Each structure stands twice: as C-alpha cells, then as structure tokens.
N, C-alpha and C positions, 0 to 999 in steps of 0.2 A: 660550510667549509668545503673548499675544493680539495679533491684528492690529487696528490702529485702524479699518481698513475694516469689520470685522465688529462693531464696537461700535455699539449703537443711538444713542449720542451723536453719531455721525458718519453717520447714515443719509442725510443730505443729499448726501454725496459719492457715494453709489451711483448717483444719478440723473444725475450729470454725466459726459458723454462728450465728449471733445475729441480729434479726430484732426487732426494737422497735415498739410494738403494740400500737395502738391509745388508748387502754383502760387500759394500764398498768400505765398510768401517774397519779400521785396523784391529787385528786380533791382539789385544794387549792384556796385561794382567789386570785383575779387577781392583787392585789396591795400589796406592802409591808405593813404589819400590825404589830403594837407593842402594847402589853397590859401589864399594870402594875396594880397589884391588891393585896388586902389582902386575896382574896379568891382563893383557889386552883382551883376552877372551873371557875375563871375569871368572876364571876357574876357582879362585879363592877370594875370600873376604879378608882383607888385611887392615891392621891398624898401625903396623910398625914397618918403616921403610928405611932403606939406605939411600945415600945421596946419589948413587949410581942408578937408582930405580926411577921409573916413570909412574906417576900417580894417575891411575885410570879411574874415572868416575862415570857411572851410568845412572840416570834417573828415568824411571818409567812412570808417567803421569797420565792415566787414561782420561782424566777429566779436563785437562788443559786444552785450550784452543791453540794448537801448535802453529797455526797460520797467522796468529794475531798476538805475538809475544810483545810485551813491553818491559820484561825483566829477564835478564840472562847474565848471571855473573857468578863466579866462584872466587873466593879470596882465601888463600892459605896464610894464616896469621900466627906468628910465634907468640907464645904465652907471655913472654917477658919483654916485649918490644922488639925492635929490629925491623928488617925489611920484609914487607908482605909480598907474596906472589899472587898474580891475578891471571885468570883465564876465563874464556867463554865456552859454553857448551856448543857442540855441533847439533843442530836440529835435524833429526832423522826423518822428520815429516810423517811420523806415525804415533806421536805421543811419547817417544823416547828421545833422550838427549845424552850425548857422550862427550867426554873430553879426555885429553892426555896432557899431563903437565910434568915435564922433566924436572927433577928435583936437584939437578946439579948446581943450580944457583941459589939453593937454600942457604941461609945464614949459618955458617959453620959453628957459631957459638951457641946455637939453639938446638934443642932436641925435642921439646914439647911444642906442638903446633895444634892449631884448630882449623878445620875446614868450615867455612861459612859459605853456603850457597843459597841462591835465590832464583827461582824461575816463576814467571807469572804472565798472565794474559790480560787483555783489555776488558775482559768480562768479569773481572774480580777474583779469578782463581790465582792464588799465590801459594807457592810451596817454598818454605824456608827450613833449613836444617843446619845444625852445627854438630860436628863430629871431632873428637880428639884423636890425633895420631901422633906418632913419634917419628922423627926423621934423624937418622944417624946413630941412634941408640942401638946397641947390640940386641937384635930381636931374640936371641937365645939366652939372654941374661936372666930370664925368669923374673924380671922386675915387675912391679905393679902395673897393671893396665886398667885405666879408669873405666874402660868399657866392660871389663870382666869382674871388677871388684870395687865395692864402695865401702866407705867408712865415715861415719859422722855421729854426732851427738844430738839427741832430741828426746822428747817425751814419748812414753808409751801411750798410744791413743786407744788401742783395743787389743784384747787377747782372746784368741779362740783356740780350739784344739788344733795344735800343730802350726799355728801362725801367730805372729805378733806384729801389730801395725805401729810403725815408728816413722814420724815425719811424713805421714801420708802414704807410706809404702808398706804393703803386707808382705812380711818376710816369712818364708817357710822355716820351721824349726824341727830338727830331728834329734836322735839320741847322740849324735856327734857334735851338736851345738854346745860350745863351752860357755856356761853361764856362771858368772862370778859376782860376789857382793863387793861393797866398797873397799873391804880389806883384802880383796883379791882371792878370797876363798871360794871354792866351788859351792854352788847352791843348786837346788832343783828349779827347773823352769817354772814350776807351779808357785814358787815364791815371789815371782814378779807380779806386780799389780799395775793397773792403769794409773797413770800419773807419775810413775817412776821416771827419773831422768837417767838415760842410759847411753853408753857408748856401744855402737853396734857395728860389726864388720860382717860383710856378706859377699858371697861369690855368685856369679851368674849360674843359674841352674837351667835345665832343659825347659823349652817352651817359653823362654824369656823371663822366667821367674827368678827370684833372689833367694838363696839359701843362707841363713845366718850361720856363720862359723863361730862367732863369739858375741856374747852380750854381757856387758859389765855395768853394774850400777855405778853411777858417777856422782861424786859429791861436788864437782866444780860449780854446779848450779847454786850450791849453798855457800860457796866461798867468795873470794874477791872478784873473780872473773869467770865468765862463761864464753865459749866460742862454739858455734855450730852453724851448719848450712841448711837452708830449707826454703820452702815456698813463702813468698811475701803475701800474706792473706789480707792485710789492711795497711793503709798508710794515710797519715794526715800530717799537718805541720809540726805536731808535738810528739807523735808516737807511731810505732809500727808494730804489727803482729806477724811473727814468723813461726810457722809450724805450731800455732796455738799459744806462743809465748809473747807477752807484751814487753816491749822495750820503749822507754821514754827517750826522746831526743833532746839534745841541748845544743847550745851554740858552739860547743867544742867537739861535737860528734863529727868525725870525718866520714864523708859520704863519697864513694868512688864508683866509677863505672868499670866495666870489665877490662878497660885499658889502663886502670889505675889512675885515671884523671879525675880531679874533683868535679862533682856535680851537686846540684841542689836537691833538697828533699822532694821538690816537685818533679824531678826527673825520675824518681822511683815509681814503679807501677805494680799494681797487684798482679800476681802470677810470675813475677821475676824470681829467679833463684838468687838468694843473697847469702853472703857469709857475714855473720854478726858477731862482734865482740862486745860484751857488756859487763858491767860491774853492779854489785848490789851493796848498798850501805844499810846495815841493820835490817829493819823490816820494810824499807822503802822498795818501790818497784825497781826492776833492772833498768839501768841507764846505758844506752848504747854508746860505746866509745868509737866504734868503727862499723860502717855498713858498706859492703862492697858487692856489687852485682857480679854474680858468678854464673853466667849463662852457660859456661862449659861444663858445669856440674851435671853429671848424668845425662849428657847431651844426646846420647843415643836414644833415650826414652822421651825426649822432649818433642812435641809435635805442635807446630804453629802454622796456621794457614788462614787464608781469606777465601770465602766462597759463599755459595747460596745454601740456605737451610733447605734440606730436602725432606726432612721428617723431624717431628718433635713430639714428645710426650712429657709427662710430669717428671721423669727421671733420666731422660736422655735426649740428645739432639744429634742429628746426622748432617754433616756439612761436607760437600764434595766427596761423598761416599764413605767418609770416616765417621764411625759411631762414637760419640763421647757420652760418658755418664756425667750426671750433674748431681750435686748435693748442696747442703746449706753453706758450704765453703766456696762455691762457685760465685764469682763476682760478675755481674752484668752491668755494663755501662752503655749509655746512648752515644750518638755521634759527637756530642759535646763533652764526653767523658763524665757525665753526670750519672749517678746510680739509676739503674732501671731494674724492673722485675723480670725474672725469667718467663713469667706467664705472658709478658707483653710481646715476646718474640713470636714470629709467625713464619710458616713455610713460605719460601720465595724471596725473603729479604736477605741481604748480604751482610755477613758478620766476619769479624776477625776473631779467631778462637785459638786459645792456647791450652794445651793439656799435657799430661804425662802418662806414659804407659805404666800400668800397675803390674804387680807380680803375677796376676792371673791372666795377663794379656790384654785386659780392657784398658781404655783410655779415659782418664778422669779430666774433665774440663776445669781449669782453675780460673779462666777469665774469658768472657765473651763480650766483644765490643761491636756495637751496631755500626755498620759501614754503609747503610743504605743512603743513597743520594736522592734527595727529594726535589721538589720544585724550587726550593730556595737554595740549591747548591749548584755550583758550576765547577768544571775542571778544564783547564786551558794550558796548552803548551805553545810557547812562542818566544819571540825575541823581546828582551827588555828594551823599550824604546826611550824611556825617560824615567828619572827618579826625582821625586819632588818631596822633600821632607821625609816622612815615613810612608809615602805612597810610591807605587811604581806603575808605569804604563806598559802593558803587554798587549800587542795586537789591537791597539787603539782603545783598550779598556783600562780604566784606572782602578787599581786594587789598593785598598788601605790595609795597614798592618797595625798590630798592637803588641803588647808584651807577651801575649799568648800565641802569637804566630810562630810556628815551628819552621825554621829555615835550615836547610841541609845542603851540603855540597854534593858533587856527583859521586862521592864515596859514602853518602848518607851520614856524614859527620856534621854535628851542629856548627853553624857559623852565625855571625852577627849580620843584621840588616846592612851595616856599613860595608860588608864584604861584597855586596851586590853592586854590579856596575852595568852601565848601558852596553848593550851588545851581547850579553849572556843569553843563552837559551834556558828558560826555566819552565817547570811544570808547577802550576798553581791550583790549589783547591780553595774555593771561597764560598762564603755564605752570602746570599743576596739579602740585604737588610730591608726592612719595611719601606724605607724611603728610596730604595733602588740602588744604594751604595753597595759595593762589593768589598767585603771584609775577608782578607786572606787568612785561612787557617793553617795551610801548609804551602811552603815554597821549596822546591828542590831544583838545583842546577842540573841541567841535562847536557849530555855530550853532543847530541844532535836531535833534530826533529824531522828531518826529511826522510821519510820512509816510503813515499810514493814514487814509483818509477814508471816512465813511459818511453818506449823505444819504437821507432819506425825504421824499417830497413829490409834488406834482402835476408831471407832465411838461409843460414849456412847448412843446418841439418835439423831433423826432427825425429825423435824416438818416442817410445811409450811414456817416458818420464821426464824428458828434457828437450827443450827447443833452444837452438843456438842462433843468435842474431848478432852480427858484428863481433863475433868472437865471445860474446857473453852468454852464459847458460841461464835459462829460465826454467825452473822446476815446474812440472805439470802435476796437478793434483786432480782427484775426482771432481772437485768443485770448480775447476777451471772451465770457463765458458768459451766456446768457439763459435764464431759467426762468419758467414761468407761476406763478399763485398757488397751484398744487398741488405745485410743485417739479418739474414735468416739463420736459424740454428745450423751449425755445422759440426765437424769433428776434427780431432787432431789428424786423423788419417788423410784429411783433405789437403793438408799442408805438406809441401816438399821443398827441397833445396831450390833456391831461385825465385820462390814466391815472395811477394811483398806482404809483410805483416806488420800490424801495429799491436804492440803488447802493453797492457796496463798491468802492473805488478806491485808487490810490496817487498821492501828490503828488510829482511829479518835481522835481529841482532846476531852478529857473527858474519854477516855478509851474504847469506843465502838469499836468492831472489826467487820469489814464488809468483807465478803467473795467475792473475785474476781473470783477465779477459783478453782473448786473442781474436783479432779481426783481419781477414784477408782484404787487401786493398789493391786498387788499380792506380794508374798514374805513373809519375816519373820514378823509374826504378833506382835512380841515383840520388834521390832526395832522402836525407837522413835526419831524423829528429831524435834527440836524446834528452830526457828530463830526469833529474835526480841529483843526489849529492856529489859534489866534486871530491875526488879521491886524490888528485895530484895536479899541480900546475908546473909546467916546464917552460923553458925559454921559447919554445915554438909549438907547444902543445898543451892541451888541458884534458884531463882524464875524468870522465863522468861515469860513475858506477862501473869502473873497470874498462870502459870503452874510450880509447884514446883518439882525440880529434886534433888535427893540426890547426894553427891559426897563423895569419900573416898580417901585413899592414892594412889590408882591406877588411879585415874582420871587425865588425862593430860590437862594442860591449855596452851594456846598459845596466844601471843600478836598479835597486828596488822601486825607485820612484820614476823609472823609465827615462832617467837622464843619461846622456852619453857619458861614458867613462872609458877607462883603459884596462888592460889585463891585470894591472896591479890591484884592482878592486876584487879580483877573483881569488878566493882562498879555499883551502881544503875544508870540507864540512858544509860549505854553503850549498843551497839548492839552486840549480840553474836549469834553464832550458836552452839547448843549443840546436841550431839548424845548420846542417852541413851538406856537402855534396860528395858523393862517393867517387873515388878515383882508383883506377886499376893499378895495383902494385904499390899504392901509397896510402897514407892515412886519409880518411875523409877530411875535407877542408871546411872549417866552420865559417859561415858567413855572418851569423848573429849569435851572441851569447848573452842571455838575459838572466840576471840574478832574480830569483823568485822568492818573495816573502811568503813562506808557507806557515800556516797555523793549524794546529790540531786542537779542537775544542770539544769537550764532552759536557753535556748538561741536559736539562729538560726543555723540550720545545714549548715555547709560550705562544707562538703564532705560526700558522701555516696558511699561506695565501698564494695559490698557484705554484710558481717556481721559486717563491721566497719563503724562507723559514727564519724564525727569530728565537734566540735563547739568550737569557741574561742581558737583554737590551741590545744585543748585537744582531744585525740582520745580514743574512747570507743569500746570494743568488745561486740557485742550483743549476749547474751546467747541463746543457741538453744531453751531454754524453755521460752524465754522472752515473756511477754504479751504487746501488743500494745493496749492502751486504749483511748477512747474518753470521752465525758462528761458522767456523771453518771455511770462511770466504765464500759461502754459498750465496750466489746472486739471488736476490728476492724478486721474483717476477710479480708484476702488478702491485708494486710496492705502494702503500698508502701511509704517509707520515701524518701523525695526529698530534694535536696539542696534548701535552702531558707525557709524551714518549721520551724515553731516555736514549740519546743518540750520541755518537761521536762523529764529527765532521772534519774532513781535511779540505782546506781551502787555500787558494792563492789570491793575491791582490792583482786585479786586472783593472787598470785605469781608476783606481780608488775604490773599486767594488770587490768585496770578498766573494769569490766564485768557488762553489763547492764542487769538488771532483769525486768525492767518495762520502757516502753516508753509511755508517756502521750502526746497526740496531743493537743496542746494549741491553735495553730492558723494555718490557711491554708498556704500553701507554697507560697512564692513569686516566681512564676514559671519562670524558665529561659529555658524551653524546646522548642520544635519545635512549631512555630506559625502556626495557621491554617488560613483559609480564613477570611477575614475582619480584619486581624491583631490581633486576640484575641489569648491568650495563653490557652492551654488545662489544666484544673484543674486536680489534681491527683485523685479526687474521686467525687462521687455524694454527694453534700453538700447542705443541706437546711439551708438557713440563717434566716429563719423566715419570718414574714410578717410585713409590715409597710404601713401606720401608724398602731399602736396598742396601745390603743383602736382606733376604727375606726367607721365611719358612712358616707355612707353605703358601701364604697368600700375600699378594701385593696389589696396590691400586695404581692404575694408569690415570694421570690427571691431564686434562686438556681443555683448551678454550675453542669455541666455535664462533666464527663471524657470521655464519648463516646456518639455518636448519640443515641437518645432514643425517644420513645413515652412516653409522660407524661400525666397522668390523675390525677384528684383531686376529692376527696370526702370529704364532710363536715358532721360532726355528732354533735348531741347535747350531753349533759353530761350523758344522759341515754343510749347512744350508738345507737340512731336512726339516720339513714342517712337522712339529710335534704336537701342535694344538691349534685349533681354530674356534673362535667364539662366534656365535650367531650375531648377525648385524642387528644393531639397535638404533632407533630413531632418537635424535636429540635436538632440542631447540637451540637457537643461538644463545650464547651465554658463556660465562666463565666457570672454571673449576668443576667441570663434569668429571665423573670418575667411573672407571670400569675395573672390576676386580678380577684378578687372575688367580685361580686356585691350582697350584702346581704340585699338589700332594702326590700325584702319580709319577712325577718326573724325578730323575736322579739329580743329586747335587751338581752344580756346575753353572757355567755362563750360558745365557740364552739371548737371542735377539728377538725383539718384538716389533711388529709393523702395524701401525694404525692407518686405516684408509677411511677418509671422510668423503662421502659422495653427496654433493649438493646439486642444485640446479645448474651450477656452472661447471660441473664435472668433478672427478675424483682428485684428491690431494693425499699424498702419502708422507708420513713421517715415521722415523724409526728410533729405537733405543736399545740399550743393553741392560740386562738385569742378572743378578747373581743369586742363585738358590743355594742356601747352605742348610743342610739338614743335620 
C-alpha cells in the first residue's frame, strides 16, 4: 500500500511541521461548567428573570475541539407552547462559549421556560443540558423553584442512618424532617421500611445534596390511581418500569413527548424522565393511563453527553472527563439499540451516556449507548439530488430507508420521509449492507454544509490573533500553519499589510472564521479569489463570507455541472468560488462565479492508492494542496492514510471527480498491516491517548501508540510552566497501548501538564496532555 505522504501530489505536506507545545494549551477548568446569569460578568447564578433582562450563558468545555464544531445552538422554550427563542454561542476559541439573549421578545403569556443547549464537535464530544428558568414571574415572590426544591412520589429503595433513597435519589434526613403516616399523624423515621410508597419533599442542601423536609406514607398506590415521576428503567411494547414500578400498557394509554404531542411506545427510551399515571384493578398490575416524557424534571442534575471512554472498571466509567457510577439498573445498548453488556465496553470507543447527579455529588449512569462507527458505517452531508420511492441520492450515493430510519428537521423534530425534497442539505448516517447497499439509520436536515473558506488577496492588517484580508477577519490559533511563497515554514510575523496571502480556513457556527493555513504568494496583486458560502445577493453585487464583490454584464456564472447560467442561480447559503479583480476605491469586480457542489463525508477508508481514497464505495481524488488535520486543526506532517482509518473528508466536484481539499483524522486506523512480535499491529503514528484515570489519586497511566521503536521520556509541569517531575527515558518497541505510570503522591492537588517525547531514528516527536490530581 502506498503512503499518501510519499506521493508527489502531497509534497506540500512534507514541509509542514507542527508540534503542540505544553504551554499553548488554554488554561480551562477541569470539568464541564455551565453558568446562567443576569450579569454579563456572571457575578450571579440566576434562574429567575424579568423581560427587561438579558439572559447570559457561558459554557466551559475543556474537552471540546473548539476549532471543529458541528453543533452550536440554544433554544429557550416555554413549557406550555408558544414561541421559542433561539441563539448561538460565541466561540471564544479557548474551549469556552458565551451568548447574550435579550428577553424582551419572550411570550408575555408564559413564565415557565426551559433552556435547551447543545454544543458538539466532529470528534464525538457532545454537551447537552436543559435548565428550568422563569421569565416575568416576580423573583421575590418566594414561589417554588424547581432547581431548589423537588417533590414527587415513589417507593423507598433503601434506608440508612440519616438517609433514605427514593426514586434513585439519596435524601438526607435530620431531626427537622417531618415524617407522617397515611393518616397524617407524625411518626418516627425509624417506622419507615424499604418498599413503602411515599410522597417526599426536599430542598437543595450544601454540596448539591437534597435534604428531605417532609416524608409522608401515601396510599394512592393502593387506590384507583397513582401518579409519580421517575427514571424509565425498562420499556417494551406491553409494559414499562419506572423507578422500580411496573406499569402495563394498553391501546388506550396516552403516550406524550415533552411538548405534549402524541408519540408511540417505541419513541420512549430507557433513561428518560417520565411522568406516569396509572390505575390498579383489584390484584391486577398497574395499568398506565398516561405516560409523558418530562425531561425538564430535575434538569439541573441531568447529564447527557457523547464522547470517548477514557477509563472503565466494574463499577464506573469515565467519559470526556466525567466519572459515572454504574449499577444493575444501568442499561447498555449497542449502535443498533440492542441490549449489550457493560463488560463489552472498552476504553477508546465512543458512547452516548446519560446520568443523574446523586445527593452525594456522584453521577449515576442510567443509559449507555455505543456510538462507535465501524467499517460498515458511513456518515455523509450533502445535497439531496434525487428521491426514488423510499430511497434518496446524496452526493451520487443511493441511500435506502425503512420504517426504522429516524428523520429529523433542522430543529431536530421528527418528520416523515415524504417531507424530504430534492435540493435539501442533509446529514445521513448509514450502515453498509453485506451486498454493498447503504441503509440509512438517521437523516437530519442541515442549514448549510459549506464551512471551508479560501481567500486570496492583499493583507489589510495582521496582529497576534487576527489577520484581515479584503475587510474580513481570520482568527489565528496556535495550530495555524504559516508558509512562505516557496512552501517553507514561516510565521505570522513575516506577514504585513500589502503582502499577498492565500488563506485556507473554516467557518464556525456563528460566523467566526478560523485560519488553518496561510501562505505568502507572488504574482498579480490585484487578483482576488474567494471561496465559501454566499451570504447575500444584490442587484449588482454578491457577498461571499462577508466579502462583497461587484458583478456586471461581463461576469460569467456557472452551475454545479459547469454549465453557463446567470446570477439568478446564485442563492444565499450556496457554496461558490469567485475570481475577481481588485479596483482602487471600489468593490473587486468578479469575472467568474462558480457554484461548487461541496460534500462532507465521514467513514472508514476501504482503499488507499496513491492520491486516491475510497470509502463506502465512493472514490475521492486527494488534491495536491490538501490539508490533513488532527484535533484543534493541527496539521499532521508526514500524514499516512491507511485502510481502516476513520476520517472526514471535504470535497468538491471538479469535472465529475470528487476532489478532496481537507482530510480530518477522526479515529485511529483499524490496522490490517504486518504484525510484529507478540502479535501486535503497528500503529500508523505516534498517538497519545491521554491518561486514565483522570482525575486521579495518586497514580495515573499515560497510554500511547508507537509507529516505530523509540525512547520515551515524560515531564510534568505545573500551570506556571515549572517542571515538577521528570521520569527516566524508557525504550519501547513499535506497537499499541503502551503505558507509563505517573505516581504523584508527592504533589499537591491541582491541574498539571504532561509532555511525552518519543525519540526514534527519524527524530523526536512531542505530544502533551492535561491531568487533574485530586487528593
């Protein structure tokens, strides 16, 4: 198999060297943090707002790749219908995100609202949270606040000294807790037994725990009707189990989502919070009359994310830095939603996990869903080119659907296959069938796909963090690569106003443009090239990524098939490439505007041959100027693509050929190459997988892969850059899953940086990470 790095078509990659320094990493909090406030400075945490207020939200996500976002949305939703408010976060380019949403337009008839937010990257990290707030209600009224008080009915699951577990929550009990029997007479706490059905009321206590203010034995469970809210532990076509209680389902059972819209029993899922009403007839089991998803219940303590398993043992699992406990109530499913065992999960695979924070501050996992994408799965974003029966064609590939295909609109609400039309941009996930057919499992309508940007022109200005060309700002990160006009490594300081530069960049959700690669150029200083999404079309101008270009009767327009057309074919949101000429005191005049059919496809490489790659039966030609990127837009020098590697490619149609401009490495290859001693496969690159456990006390293991034999040494630094530990160099053979243990017993609690240096025959390679010591 040929390596792409050795192909002359990618010689440009050989000159790119990027080493991530230990001190270029942003100093962020070690855990996901979310702040909601009336104050722009986040001086207070608030849940109650007036309509004259502005809702300020900040999310700090140290594990997200902030240069590669694919989800960025906040929705403020009234509990009882009405108009929603939408906003996007501003990417601060350090793992933190902020937004300001004025509440003046909030529906005057509503006071109870829910914040729904979602932030995610292309590498599988997803952060979702729901928070209850009030808008317009008098904040001094002393009314109930669902974030500070809860009340529900459920069975007692456990009783210990000073605590009672009800509905999966361990409540503190003290001498002020009011305990009453069914006749409302006071009784001792010691009179309660496991299995009693109780009504419990509790207030938020310090350290995030709950203190029971009232516990009353309840006989509604013995009567005609029972109603309570809890975690859905089990569901099938005939029954559900909620907080340990079984309810039978019938044809007359009303099943509703959290918008009070009817859904089927198959839309329910283990781990959801549901409100159940049921009746009992004699000694028969309870029959549910109504089941309603109540995701806003105890939403502050609900944690749902998608990410990589970093550590796992028999009673816990760590995903994206969050430690979840597991027990026999934790449900594990595979990517086809079939039951799986917890023991089958392994470090390194991607899962979607949902859990709830307990009274002691720990997080209990209620559902773990495997999201790993194997060789038989593909993900594609592109235009719907044709619809035939129950199949659709996207980017030249035919995807079949069936009654299990989930179809969502761009607000993530379910729609029918019949709602899809030619011309929509969709994201599709599909399984490759044994006979090569593609069966879609998920289809989601997307607002746009064009996030690659290219601009050539004169530099207006350049600073430490921003370069401006043609009036458009391009943000500079530590990962941005600079080269001179001969392709040799350069620096931002070498660029100044009046230089000719070509910038390749990505457009982030919210409009922020981040530079990937900047090259100084010679040639015609008046030649302008702009590639990206159209943001506006006027009577005599077209605006591409905020850069306005004039057009006239001599301007040539071409459609996706390279056929001549006119300006009426150009629409906002389309990806185009415009070539123009700079004019003093006037807008650059476009000579050619070409509509570009851009496709973003993620999947497992099934063939690599020189500058051609294949996945899911689709063949791509890799451009001679293609960039190969890792996390945080780091350009991967001497990149070698291999069969079995999980990648995302961005490509445009050029004369009927899909030409790749960017290859993003999502996952390591499932190596099928030559085995070495001890039966291990040789990894394609030196890869640092991080440390586990993390947080740790006092030891943690650094896990890494080597593509060649090397001596590896480790240094540990505090956040001030001072070296606090150095381990002797050790020799390792090529292979996967090597480990080096760090014993930090002599260090104080806190965040530390570690640096691994692997020195082989080809020279040293450095990779870094962060770890949290908690004693």
